[in-house]
Structure formats: C-alpha cells, structure tokens
MARLUMFI-631235 format. One record per residue: x, y, z of N, C-alpha, C in turn; residue number from 0; residue in three letters. Coordinates in steps of 0.02 Angstrom, whole numbers, padded with zeros to 5 digits. Layout:
REC      n_X      n_Y      n_Z     ca_X     ca_Y     ca_Z      c_X      c_Y      c_Z    nr   rest
REC        X        Y        Z        X        Y        Z        X        Y        Z   NUM    ala
...
***
This chain:
REC      n_X      n_Y      n_Z     ca_X     ca_Y     ca_Z      c_X      c_Y      c_Z    nr   rest
REC    00706   -01172    01151    00639   -01194    01135    00601   -01139    01098     0    met
REC    00609   -01077    01119    00574   -01022    01086    00596   -01016    01013     1    ile
REC    00661   -01019    01001    00687   -01013    00933    00659   -01069    00889     2    ile
REC    00659   -01130    00915    00633   -01187    00876    00560   -01177    00856     3    glu
REC    00519   -01153    00903    00448   -01142    00889    00438   -01084    00840     4    lys
REC    00476   -01031    00848    00470   -00974    00802    00490   -00995    00732     5    val
REC    00545   -01032    00726    00569   -01054    00660    00520   -01104    00628     6    glu
REC    00491   -01148    00668    00441   -01196    00643    00380   -01157    00617     7    ala
REC    00360   -01105    00653    00304   -01064    00631    00320   -01029    00565     8    asn
REC    00382   -01004    00559    00403   -00970    00498    00400   -01018    00438     9    arg
REC    00423   -01080    00448    00421   -01130    00394    00349   -01148    00375    10    leu
REC    00306   -01154    00426    00237   -01175    00415    00195   -01120    00383    11    glu
REC    00203   -01058    00407    00158   -01004    00385    00192   -00955    00337    12    thr
REC    00258   -00956    00334    00294   -00909    00291    00304   -00841    00323    13    gly
REC    00288   -00835    00388    00298   -00771    00422    00314   -00782    00496    14    lys
REC    00340   -00730    00527    00357   -00733    00598    00295   -00719    00640    15    leu
REC    00291   -00750    00698    00235   -00733    00743    00244   -00663    00772    16    pro
REC    00190   -00632    00790    00192   -00566    00821    00217   -00571    00893    17    glu
REC    00198   -00626    00927    00218   -00636    00997    00223   -00711    01010    18    lys
REC    00256   -00730    01065    00267   -00802    01078    00203   -00840    01091    19    val
REC    00152   -00807    01114    00088   -00842    01125    00058   -00867    01059    20    thr
REC    00078   -00837    01003    00054   -00858    00937    00082   -00927    00918    21    asp
REC    00135   -00950    00951    00164   -01016    00936    00153   -01064    00995    22    val
REC    00107   -01047    01038    00089   -01092    01092    00132   -01089    01154    23    gly
REC    00171   -01036    01161    00213   -01028    01221    00179   -00977    01267    24    ile
REC    00170   -00997    01329    00141   -00953    01379    00194   -00902    01398    25    asp
REC    00181   -00838    01385    00232   -00787    01399    00248   -00780    01473    26    asp
REC    00206   -00805    01518    00222   -00806    01589    00271   -00862    01606    27    asn
REC    00271   -00914    01565    00315   -00972    01576    00388   -00954    01566    28    gln
REC    00402   -00907    01523    00471   -00888    01506    00484   -00816    01528    29    tyr
REC    00474   -00801    01591    00478   -00733    01616    00548   -00702    01609    30    his
REC    00599   -00743    01600    00667   -00716    01591    00686   -00711    01517    31    leu
REC    00642   -00734    01472    00655   -00731    01401    00604   -00685    01368    32    ser
REC    00627   -00649    01318    00583   -00603    01282    00594   -00611    01207    33    phe
REC    00539   -00615    01171    00539   -00619    01098    00522   -00550    01071    34    tyr
REC    00562   -00526    01024    00549   -00461    00994    00551   -00469    00918    35    ile
REC    00495   -00457    00885    00493   -00458    00812    00517   -00390    00788    36    lys
REC    00575   -00388    00756    00605   -00325    00734    00581   -00303    00666    37    lys
REC    00565   -00351    00623    00539   -00337    00556    00502   -00399    00532    38    ser
REC    00480   -00399    00471    00443   -00456    00444    00487   -00519    00438    39    glu
REC    00553   -00511    00437    00596   -00569    00430    00654   -00572    00481    40    asp
REC    00647   -00534    00535    00700   -00533    00586    00671   -00528    00656    41    glu
REC    00701   -00565    00702    00680   -00562    00772    00740   -00570    00818    42    tyr
REC    00729   -00555    00881    00780   -00567    00933    00747   -00601    00992    43    glu
REC    00787   -00642    01026    00767   -00673    01089    00815   -00647    01141    44    ile
REC    00788   -00618    01194    00828   -00593    01250    00818   -00640    01309    45    trp
REC    00873   -00659    01340    00870   -00702    01399    00911   -00669    01454    46    tyr
REC    00877   -00652    01509    00910   -00618    01564    00955   -00665    01603    47    gly
REC    01016   -00643    01614    01065   -00682    01653    01070   -00657    01725    48    leu
REC    01042   -00600    01738    01046   -00570    01805    01095   -00513    01807    49    gly
REC    01088   -00470    01856    01132   -00413    01866    01140   -00370    01803    50    leu
REC    01085   -00361    01766    01086   -00318    01707    01120   -00346    01646    51    gly
REC    01134   -00411    01646    01166   -00443    01589    01117   -00489    01553    52    thr
REC    01118   -00487    01487    01074   -00529    01446    01112   -00563    01391    53    ser
REC    01089   -00622    01372    01110   -00654    01310    01056   -00637    01259    54    asn
REC    01077   -00619    01199    01030   -00599    01147    01045   -00639    01084    55    ile
REC    00992   -00671    01058    00997   -00709    00997    00969   -00667    00940    56    tyr
REC    01006   -00662    00886    00984   -00626    00826    00969   -00676    00771    57    ser
REC    00908   -00674    00744    00892   -00719    00689    00930   -00699    00626    58    ser
REC    00951   -00637    00621    00989   -00614    00563    01058   -00647    00560    59    lys
REC    01092   -00649    00617    01160   -00679    00619    01159   -00752    00641    60    thr
REC    01103   -00773    00671    01096   -00840    00700    01149   -00853    00754    61    lys
REC    01166   -00800    00790    01215   -00805    00844    01189   -00771    00907    62    lys
REC    01219   -00792    00963    01205   -00762    01028    01260   -00710    01042    63    trp
REC    01241   -00657    01076    01290   -00609    01101    01270   -00590    01173    64    arg
REC    01318   -00569    01212    01304   -00549    01280    01308   -00473    01285    65    glu
REC    01259   -00444    01319    01259   -00372    01331    01243   -00359    01404    66    glu
REC    01266   -00302    01426    01248   -00282    01493    01305   -00257    01534    67    gly
***
C-alpha cells in the first residue's frame, strides 16, 4: 500500500514525498514499515519481520531483499 501511494504521488506531482504522511498515510498506522527518501528519484521501504530481520524494497531495482 505504501509503494502504491508513493508511486501515485510521483505520477501526480512529479516528485517523491518527503514522508508517508505527505501521501495520506498515518505513520503510526504502519509502525513496522518505514519509508526513506534516499534522493529526489529513489526511495526504500523497510518492513520489519522480527528478530532483527527486515524486507527492504528499493525503488531503483523495484525488488525486495531480506536483510538482518
């Protein structure tokens, strides 16, 4: 859901939001997910899986990877 809203915002405005609240997502609602704007055209979404492991989505590669 976060990726869809961020991408819709990019199409509509031509730029990435600074934070998820800019696209109408309550940052308390997604306490296990984190949006990080890395540059003007790249971002990552981190989703905690527990025990120090996360899934990370890269807008550059459009793929998920697991770290931790």
